[in-house]
C-alpha positions as CSV (number, residue, x, y, z in Angstrom):
1,M,41.7,19.0,32.0
2,Q,41.8,22.9,32.7
3,E,43.9,24.4,29.5
4,K,47.4,26.2,30.5
5,Q,46.9,30.1,30.7
6,K,48.6,31.6,27.6
7,Q,51.6,33.9,28.8
8,E,50.9,37.3,27.4
9,C,53.2,39.2,25.2
10,T,54.5,42.1,22.8
11,L,54.7,40.6,19.3
12,I,57.6,42.5,17.2
13,W,56.6,42.1,13.9
14,F,59.9,42.5,11.9
15,R,59.7,43.8,8.4
16,N,62.8,45.7,6.7
17,D,63.8,46.5,10.0
18,L,66.1,43.9,10.7
19,R,68.4,45.0,13.3
20,V,68.5,45.8,17.0
21,R,70.3,49.2,17.0
22,D,68.3,52.3,16.6
23,N,64.8,50.6,15.6
24,K,61.6,52.2,17.2
25,L,59.8,48.9,17.0
26,L,62.2,47.5,20.0
27,K,61.7,51.0,22.0
28,E,57.7,50.6,21.7
29,A,58.1,47.2,22.9
30,I,60.2,47.4,26.1
31,A,57.8,50.2,26.9
32,T,54.7,47.6,27.0
33,K,56.7,46.1,29.7
34,R,55.7,42.8,28.1
35,Y,57.3,39.7,27.3
36,L,59.0,40.3,23.8
37,V,58.3,37.9,21.3
38,A,59.6,38.4,17.3
39,S,58.5,37.2,13.6
40,Y,59.2,37.0,10.3
41,A,57.9,35.7,7.6
42,F,59.2,34.9,4.0
43,D,55.7,36.0,3.0
44,P,54.5,34.0,-0.6
45,V,53.5,37.5,-2.1
46,F,57.9,38.2,-2.6
47,F,58.4,35.0,-4.1
48,K,55.9,35.0,-7.2
49,R,57.3,35.7,-10.4
50,Q,56.1,39.0,-12.7
51,Y,57.1,39.1,-16.3
52,S,58.3,35.3,-15.8
53,F,60.9,37.1,-13.1
54,E,61.0,35.6,-9.1
55,R,60.3,38.7,-7.1
56,T,63.0,37.6,-4.9
57,G,66.2,36.1,-6.4
58,K,69.2,33.9,-5.1
59,F,71.3,36.8,-4.4
60,R,68.9,38.9,-2.4
61,L,67.7,36.1,-0.6
62,C,71.0,34.8,0.4
63,F,71.7,38.1,1.6
64,L,68.3,38.2,3.9
65,I,69.2,34.8,5.4
66,E,72.1,35.9,6.7
67,T,70.8,39.1,8.3
68,L,67.9,36.9,10.0
69,K,70.3,34.5,10.9
70,E,72.4,37.2,12.5
71,L,69.4,38.7,14.6
72,K,68.1,35.6,15.8
73,E,71.4,35.4,17.4
74,N,71.5,39.0,18.6
75,L,67.6,38.5,19.9
76,A,68.4,35.5,21.5
77,K,71.1,37.2,23.7
78,Y,68.5,39.1,25.7
79,N,66.0,35.4,25.7
80,I,63.7,37.5,23.0
81,P,62.2,34.2,20.9
82,F,62.6,35.1,17.0
83,Y,59.7,32.7,14.8
84,V,60.9,32.7,11.6
85,G,58.4,31.3,8.9
86,V,58.3,30.5,5.4
87,K,54.4,30.9,4.8
88,K,52.0,33.8,4.9
89,T,52.6,36.2,7.5
90,E,49.4,36.1,9.0
91,T,50.3,32.0,9.3
92,V,53.4,32.7,11.6
93,V,51.4,35.1,13.7
94,R,48.0,32.1,14.3
95,E,51.1,29.9,15.2
96,I,53.0,32.3,17.8
97,Q,49.2,32.9,18.9
98,N,49.1,29.1,20.0
99,D,52.0,29.7,22.5
100,F,51.3,33.1,23.8
101,L,48.3,35.7,24.4
102,I,49.4,38.3,21.9
103,T,48.1,41.9,24.0
104,T,50.4,44.4,21.6
105,L,51.7,44.2,18.0
106,V,54.4,46.2,16.9
107,Y,55.8,46.8,13.1
108,Q,56.7,49.1,10.8
109,E,54.3,51.0,8.8
110,D,54.8,50.6,5.1
111,E,52.7,52.3,1.7
112,T,53.3,50.2,-0.7
113,S,50.1,48.1,-1.9
114,D,51.5,44.7,-1.1
115,E,52.8,45.5,2.6
116,K,49.7,47.4,3.2
117,D,47.8,43.8,2.2
118,I,49.9,41.6,4.4
119,E,49.2,44.6,7.1
120,K,45.5,43.9,6.9
121,R,45.4,40.5,7.1
122,V,47.8,40.1,10.1
123,R,45.7,43.0,12.1
124,K,42.5,40.8,11.5
125,V,44.6,37.9,12.7
126,V,45.7,39.5,15.8
127,G,41.9,40.5,16.5
128,S,40.7,44.1,17.6
129,K,41.6,43.8,21.4
130,V,45.1,43.9,20.6
131,K,47.1,47.2,20.6
132,K,48.8,47.9,17.7
133,I,51.7,50.3,17.2
134,R,52.7,51.5,14.3
135,V,56.3,53.3,14.0
136,T,57.9,55.2,11.2
137,N,61.4,53.2,10.8
138,Q,62.8,54.0,7.7
139,Y,63.2,57.7,7.3
140,L,65.4,60.5,7.9
141,Y,62.6,63.1,8.1
142,E,59.3,61.6,9.8
143,P,56.3,61.8,7.8
144,H,54.6,64.2,10.2
145,Q,57.7,66.9,9.1
146,I,57.0,66.4,5.6
147,D,53.6,66.8,5.5
148,T,53.4,69.6,7.6
149,L,56.4,71.4,5.2
150,F,54.6,70.6,2.3
151,N,50.9,71.1,3.6
152,K,50.7,67.9,1.9
153,K,51.3,68.9,-1.5
154,Y,54.3,66.9,-2.3
155,P,56.5,67.9,-4.5
156,L,57.1,66.6,-8.3
157,S,61.0,67.5,-8.3
158,F,63.5,66.1,-6.2
159,S,65.1,69.7,-6.6
160,S,62.0,71.4,-5.3
161,F,61.9,68.8,-2.0
162,R,65.6,68.8,-1.4
163,N,65.7,73.3,-1.3
164,K,62.9,73.1,1.3
165,V,63.6,70.6,3.6
166,E,67.6,71.1,4.0
167,K,66.3,74.8,4.6
168,K,63.2,74.0,7.2
169,L,63.9,70.3,8.5
170,D,65.8,68.9,11.3
171,I,67.4,65.3,12.0
172,D,66.2,63.9,15.1
173,T,68.8,60.8,15.7
174,E,68.5,60.4,18.9
175,L,67.2,57.1,19.9
176,N,68.0,55.2,23.4
177,Y,66.6,52.0,24.8
178,H,68.6,48.7,26.3
179,L,67.0,45.3,25.5
180,P,66.1,43.7,28.6
181,Y,67.1,40.3,29.3
182,Q,64.4,38.1,29.9
183,D,64.2,35.3,32.7
184,I,62.4,32.7,30.1
185,Y,63.5,31.9,27.2
186,S,60.6,29.9,24.6
187,Q,61.7,27.9,22.1
188,A,60.4,29.4,18.4
189,F,60.8,27.6,15.2
190,F,63.5,29.1,12.6
191,E,62.4,28.2,9.2
192,I,64.3,29.6,5.8
193,P,64.5,28.8,2.0
194,N,67.1,27.3,1.0
195,C,69.8,29.4,-0.1
196,S,73.5,27.9,-0.6
197,R,76.4,30.3,-0.1
198,A,77.9,28.7,-3.5
199,E,74.8,30.4,-5.0
200,K,76.0,34.2,-3.5
201,A,79.5,34.5,-5.9
202,L,79.3,38.3,-5.3
203,G,81.7,40.0,-7.8
204,N,84.7,42.2,-6.1
205,S,82.3,45.5,-6.5
206,F,80.5,43.9,-3.7
207,P,81.6,40.8,-1.4
208,F,80.0,41.4,1.8
209,K,77.7,39.3,3.7
210,G,74.2,40.2,5.3
211,G,73.3,41.6,9.0
212,E,73.5,44.1,11.1
213,K,77.1,43.4,12.3
214,Q,78.9,43.2,8.8
215,A,76.8,46.8,8.0
216,L,78.2,48.6,11.1
217,V,81.8,47.0,9.9
218,R,81.5,48.5,6.8
219,L,80.4,52.4,8.1
220,K,83.1,52.2,10.1
221,S,85.7,51.2,7.1
222,Y,84.2,53.7,4.6
223,F,83.7,56.3,6.5
224,F,86.5,56.1,9.4
225,E,89.4,53.5,8.9
226,T,90.0,53.9,4.9
227,K,88.0,57.6,5.1
228,K,87.4,56.8,1.5
229,V,84.3,59.0,2.0
230,I,86.6,62.1,1.5
231,D,87.0,61.3,-2.2
232,Y,83.4,59.7,-3.0
233,K,82.1,62.4,-5.1
234,K,85.5,61.8,-7.5
235,T,84.9,58.3,-7.0
236,R,81.1,57.2,-7.2
237,N,80.7,56.9,-10.9
238,N,83.6,54.0,-11.1
239,L,82.5,50.7,-12.4
240,L,84.8,49.0,-10.5
241,G,86.2,48.2,-6.9
242,I,84.4,48.1,-3.4
243,N,85.5,51.6,-2.3
244,C,84.6,54.0,-5.2
245,S,81.0,53.9,-3.7
246,T,79.7,53.5,-0.1
247,K,77.6,50.0,-0.7
248,F,75.6,51.0,2.1
249,S,72.5,50.7,0.1
250,P,71.5,46.4,0.5
251,W,71.9,46.9,4.3
252,L,69.8,50.1,4.2
253,S,67.2,48.1,1.9
254,N,66.5,45.3,4.4
255,G,67.0,47.6,7.2
256,S,69.6,46.1,9.1
257,I,71.3,48.9,9.8
258,S,69.4,52.5,9.9
259,V,69.6,55.7,7.7
260,K,69.8,58.0,10.8
261,T,72.5,56.0,12.1
262,I,74.4,56.3,8.6
263,Y,74.0,59.9,8.8
264,K,74.9,60.4,12.3
265,E,78.1,59.0,11.6
266,L,78.5,61.1,8.5
267,K,78.1,63.9,10.7
268,R,80.7,62.5,13.3
269,F,83.3,62.2,10.8
270,E,82.4,65.5,9.3
271,D,83.1,67.1,12.8
272,E,86.3,65.0,13.6
273,Y,87.7,65.0,10.3
274,E,86.5,66.6,7.5
275,A,83.6,67.9,5.5
276,N,83.9,68.6,1.9
277,S,81.6,68.5,-1.4
278,S,82.1,64.4,-1.0
279,T,80.4,64.2,1.9
280,Y,77.5,66.6,1.6
281,W,77.2,64.3,-1.5
282,V,76.2,61.0,0.4
283,Y,73.7,63.3,2.2
284,F,72.5,64.1,-1.4
285,E,72.4,60.3,-2.2
286,L,70.5,59.5,1.1
287,L,67.7,62.5,0.3
288,W,67.6,61.1,-3.0
289,R,66.1,57.8,-1.1
290,E,64.1,60.0,1.4
291,F,62.5,61.9,-1.7
292,F,61.1,58.1,-3.1
293,K,59.9,56.9,0.2
294,H,57.8,59.9,1.1
295,A,56.6,59.9,-2.9
296,V,55.3,56.5,-2.8
297,R,53.2,58.0,0.3
298,Y,51.5,60.7,-1.7
299,H,51.1,58.4,-5.4
300,K,50.4,54.9,-3.9
301,N,50.2,52.7,-6.4
302,N,50.4,55.1,-9.5
303,F,54.5,54.0,-8.4
304,F,54.1,50.9,-10.4
305,K,52.0,52.0,-13.4
306,L,52.8,51.9,-16.9
307,G,51.9,55.7,-16.7
308,G,53.6,56.3,-13.6
309,I,52.9,59.0,-10.9
310,Q,52.4,61.5,-13.7
311,K,49.5,59.3,-15.2
312,K,50.4,59.3,-18.6
313,T,49.3,57.3,-21.5
314,I,52.3,55.5,-22.9
315,L,52.4,51.8,-25.2
316,S,53.2,49.0,-23.3
317,I,55.6,47.0,-26.0
318,H,56.8,43.4,-24.4
319,D,59.0,42.0,-27.1
320,N,59.8,38.3,-25.3
321,K,63.1,38.1,-27.5
322,V,64.6,41.7,-27.1
323,I,64.0,41.1,-23.3
324,K,66.0,38.0,-23.1
325,N,69.0,39.5,-25.1
326,W,68.9,42.3,-22.9
327,V,68.8,40.2,-19.5
328,L,72.0,38.0,-21.0
329,G,73.8,40.9,-22.3
330,N,73.3,40.2,-25.5
331,T,72.5,43.4,-27.3
332,T,74.3,45.7,-29.6
333,S,76.2,47.4,-26.8
334,D,79.0,46.4,-24.9
335,F,78.6,48.8,-22.5
336,V,74.9,47.7,-21.6
337,N,76.1,44.2,-22.1
338,A,79.0,43.7,-19.2
339,N,76.7,45.9,-16.6
340,M,74.1,43.2,-17.2
341,I,76.5,40.2,-17.2
342,E,77.4,41.5,-13.6
343,L,73.9,42.1,-12.5
344,R,73.0,38.3,-13.8
345,K,76.3,36.8,-11.9
346,T,77.0,38.9,-8.8
347,G,73.1,40.5,-7.9
348,W,74.8,43.6,-8.2
349,M,75.3,47.0,-10.6
350,S,76.8,50.2,-10.1
351,N,74.4,53.5,-10.3
352,R,75.7,54.2,-13.4
353,G,76.0,50.8,-15.2
354,R,71.8,51.0,-13.8
355,Q,71.0,54.5,-15.2
356,N,72.0,53.1,-18.6
357,V,70.8,50.0,-19.1
358,A,67.6,51.1,-17.7
359,S,68.0,53.7,-20.5
360,Y,68.4,51.5,-23.3
361,F,65.8,49.2,-22.4
362,V,63.1,52.1,-22.3
363,H,64.8,53.8,-25.0
364,N,66.6,52.0,-27.4
365,L,64.7,48.9,-27.3
366,Q,61.4,50.7,-26.5
367,Q,60.0,47.9,-23.9
368,D,57.6,48.5,-21.2
369,W,60.0,50.3,-18.0
370,R,58.1,48.4,-15.9
371,I,59.6,44.7,-17.0
372,G,63.1,45.9,-16.5
373,A,62.1,47.2,-12.9
374,A,60.8,43.7,-12.5
375,Y,64.2,42.3,-13.2
376,F,65.8,44.4,-11.1
377,E,64.0,43.3,-8.3
378,S,64.5,39.9,-9.0
379,L,68.2,40.3,-9.2
380,L,69.5,43.1,-6.9
381,V,71.0,42.8,-3.6
382,D,70.0,46.0,-2.6
383,Y,66.6,46.3,-4.0
384,D,64.4,48.5,-3.0
385,P,60.9,49.4,-4.0
386,H,60.9,53.1,-3.7
387,S,64.5,53.8,-5.0
388,N,63.8,51.0,-7.9
389,Y,60.5,52.1,-9.4
390,G,61.4,55.9,-8.5
391,N,64.6,55.7,-10.9
392,W,62.8,53.6,-13.7
393,M,60.2,56.3,-13.7
394,Y,62.4,58.4,-13.7
395,I,64.2,57.1,-16.5
396,A,61.0,56.7,-18.4
397,G,59.6,59.8,-18.0
398,V,56.6,59.1,-15.9
399,G,58.0,59.9,-12.6
400,N,59.6,63.2,-11.0
401,S,60.5,64.7,-14.5
402,S,58.3,65.4,-17.0
403,E,61.1,64.8,-19.5
404,S,62.2,60.9,-20.2
405,K,66.1,60.4,-19.5
406,K,67.7,59.0,-22.9
407,F,71.5,58.6,-22.4
408,D,74.1,58.5,-24.5
409,I,75.2,55.1,-24.1
410,E,78.7,55.5,-26.3
411,W,79.5,58.4,-24.4
412,Q,78.7,56.8,-21.0
413,A,81.2,54.2,-22.2
414,N,84.1,56.0,-23.3
415,T,83.7,58.4,-19.9
416,Y,83.1,56.3,-17.3
417,D,84.8,53.0,-18.8
418,K,87.5,54.6,-21.0
419,Y,90.1,51.9,-21.3
420,G,87.7,49.2,-21.7
421,E,88.3,47.7,-18.3
422,F,84.7,47.2,-16.7
423,R,84.0,45.4,-20.3
424,A,87.1,43.8,-20.5
425,K,86.3,42.0,-16.7
426,W,82.7,40.7,-17.8
427,I,82.8,40.0,-21.6
428,D,83.8,36.9,-22.9
429,K,85.9,37.7,-25.6
């Protein structure tokens, strides 16, 4: 009996770009004029343990699952099947090949080592005859702009990066496309890990769900409804409350909203209402994210090594008891403890808190900074490898500053938690 001829398709391989709005993957896929199929994998590499910590903890996992469920619904509106599997990425692709003849593979490029290893395996599975389209889907400024501007000599300091980028480069925010409605709908498997909503009991500083819709609701609320962005620079170091900071980072980290969408709406707010130091500071924080994103392209695996991008020779100290007390919030600092308890119970910590507990871990406890970074990776709902490791390197003095950044924890506590409200919330008396 003759085997049924498989339908040709373009495979949209989703990674950390889990949205339908402002997504180059979709624009490129539509241009192929083929039947569209989408995929995502909970690849085992991201669920291994490092320094005894699960790489993907329950808070980020639940947020990710919520995001994927919504993406499935959004794609289903156009009859685009979405294959999701709890298995190696290349295994998911092989199973799709049982149903379809993949002629084009579209995916987001990523320069971190695990992602590049997965990319190599997927490219091998689809074969040399399949057209591969790599898109840059996570930047404000495109890699070719940065490479040309700095003549492929990336600056060590953020200030050098910022000053030159702001003066010389423009941001292209135009990305217009319309998803086609497909007449045929193919059944696709949708396998996800277990993660009950009860496990995701986030505190009052981040009570949000995952998904593109929630990201856009938050964006609209923070900019146009509450207009809290006007006071962002004044409130960003507050430790309690939903609107003291933008809270965009969890959606940015898994790509359920694009950085260009945020930037474009920020500019619209400035045009329609007010441009001040606070609205600029939102852009400033996006620029920090951008700095680390491009830094990984240049420094590769040095981003994740003990000596950092400066390749310093330093001692690696790993005291299990000391680390456990830090994790549990059982140190000699109430301020550190409160932040660590908030993280452990909610998956969230303010930027001010992150800087302080990292400084305490590296300088007061004198532990290997990579262990602290790994714990953040496990717990943070908004974990992003570029920003997380970039900031930990900065604190340890092996990143974009040659001097280590040691915080005066007592001064920080008295300044940012003057009346002890934050500590009272998280520390049981």
